[in-house]
N, C-alpha and C positions, 0 to 999 in steps of 0.2 A: 630408577631413572633419577638421576638429579634433578632438582629444582630451584628456580628462586621466586619469591612472588613479591609482586608490588601491591604494597599495603597501604591503601591509605586510611584505615581504621572504618571507612563507610561500608554501605550494604555490600555492595556489588564485588567488591575483592576479598571480601571476608566471606562471600557463599562462594565466588571463585575458589578460594582457599580451602575451604571445606570440600567441595566437589573433586577437586584435585586430590585429595587425600584420600578419598577413598580408593584409589586404584595404585597412589604412588607416595612419595615421598618428597619432604621438602629442606632442603638447606638451610636458607634462607630467605627472611623475610626485610624488604626495602621500604623504608619511608623517605621522601623527601620533603626539606624544607626550603621553598622558594618563595619563602615572603606570604604567604598566600594567608587572609585574614585568621582562618580557622587551623592555622600550624600547630598551634601549642595543643590544640585540644586533639588535634588528628594524631598527633605525634605519642600524645598519651593513650588514646584508643588502641592505635597499630602495637604499641608496645604491648598491653593487658592482653590485647588479642593474640598476639607471636605468644606471649607468655603460655596462655590459656592453650596451645596447642603444641607447646616444649620447640619451638622454631625460633634459632637465633635472628636478634634483629638490629639491623644499622642501620641510622638516620644519614641522611646524606645532605649537607647542606648547598645550597645553589646559589648565591646572593647575584652570580649575572644574570640569573632569573628573572629575579625580584627588579630589579635594575631595568630590564627588557620589557617587562610586563606593564602595560598602562592601564590596564582594564579593571575593573573594580572589583576582581578576588583577590588582586593585591593592593590597588590604589584606595585607600581608604578614603580619600578626599569623594572620590566616585560613589554612587548609590547602588548598591547592590540591585538587580530585579529581581519585583516581586509579583506574583503571577497568582491570581484568583483561579479557584476549582477549574470553575467552569473553560478558562483558555489553557489549562495542561495538555492539551491534546491540539492546540492551535499551533499548523505548523509554523505559518508565518511569526508567530509571537514565539517561539521555539529557538527560530534563525535569530532572532531580533535578540533575546536574551543569549544566546549562547554566544553572539558575538560582543555582547557584556561584560564575559568571564573569561575570554578566551585566553590562553597561555601559550606562546609562542612555541611551537613543536615540541608540545611537552611530552606526549607519551611518546613519540618519535626519540627526545633525548634521554625519558627515563631508561627507554628499551636499551635503548644503548648501550646505556650505564651499566644495567643488570648484565650484558651481554659480558664487559669488560669482567664482572665477576664469573660468569658462567664458566670463562676461560679456565678457570682454576678447580672447576669442577669434574667429576667422572662423567665422561662423555657415555650418551648422550644426552645434554641439558636440557630443560624448559624451562621458559622465563612466561610466570602465569597472571594473568591482566585479568581485571574486572570491566569489562566491556558487557554492553547490553543493546538489545535491537534498538530498543526504543532511542536511545542518545545517538547511535549513528546516523539516523536522519538529518540530526542537528551536529554533530560531531561527527567529520568523516573520521576521523583517527579513533573511533569505535567501532569502527566498519569491519564486515569479514574483508572486502578489496584492501583494507588497508595491513590487517594480521599477513594476507597472502604477500603483498607487496613487500611488508619487513621482514618476512623469511625470507623471499627471495633475496634481499640486499644481505641480509645475516648469514647467506650461502658461500657470499664470498668475504666479508668481513671478518668472519670465526675459524678459528682451527678447528672448533668442535663441533663444527654444525650446529649453532643451536636455534633452537625452534621457537615462538611466543606461541601458545596455546590461552583458551580462554574458553572455560567449561560455560559462562553465563553468557556469550555473544549473541548467541542464538536466543534468548531467552527475554522477555517484556520483566517489569519489576516487579508485576502480579507475580511473574513466575519463580522471579528471585526469592522474593519473600515466600513462597509455597517452597521451596526448596531449602531454604535456611530454616525452614520450622522443621523439616522432615531430618534437617541435620542437626537440630539441635544447638544453632549456633550462639555464643554470648551474648543476647541482643541489648543489655544493658551497657555493653560495650563499644557499642557501634556509636559514631558520629558520622552522621550523614548531612551536614548544615554548611553553609559558606560560612556562618558567623562563627566568632570566636568568646564564647560566653562560657558560663555556669550550665547553662542548658539547651537542649536545641531549641534555636529560634520558633520553629513552628511554621513560619510563615515565608521563609524563600523558596524559589523553585525545588532544592533541592529535600528540604523539607516535606515540603507537600506531595513530591512526587511519592518519599518513602513512606508517610503516613494513608496516602489514598492505598498505598498496596497493602500497606498492612490490615485496611478496611475491606479492604475486597477479599481478603483472605481470612474474612471474620476475625480480627484480632482485638476487637474494643478494648478491652481490658491492656492487652499492651502497649497500645499506643497510649492510653494514658498512664501506664507505669513510665514507659519511655521520654515523652513528650511534659510528664508531671503538670506543673501548675500552669502550663502553657495550654494542655487539653480543657483543665477546669476552665481557663478564662474565655476559650473559645467556643466551650461547649462541644467539643468533637465526639 
């Protein structure tokens, strides 16, 4: 079966890629530049991960999406939401933080762009996404209902009857790390951080979820290696 993976360079999309490759093949990895703060590091990570798995890689620039995104994920004049470990599972806080980094119709747009590429692949073609059950509660376009709805739409908008699949959609971050360990993904290529700097910041919400999931899987050494000086300063 033909496949296109939406590859951000982060944990979820990389593990989703690895899980899909256990049974099928992938023809292309797409990474999007929409002016997000971490775009340089995301593109670098995605390129390295795609090369690791010997998958063709394409970067798509979406300047109009940058223009239409007013939240902190793109707008550097706004502060990114930082959240303490004790609040990582606070639903009200997560909803507020989601609003602070919302990008208009991001996943819907990415999937529909991928569907254009899928039309030129041998059918049936799949679009692989890295959704997860935790973020589905605060980001509805990560949910199983969203996957079902957009697949209904793709029945009408594609000749190839392209479908979206997300091997990680029912998994928590802990589960995703566990699967990543089993798959031996290239951990040191992963960029799961809202910021764009030489190292993972270790303090943004994305970093903290990543770090906690590694620790919950008893991977202190991996935390120290991935977060390097950040871990040492914080005494993680």
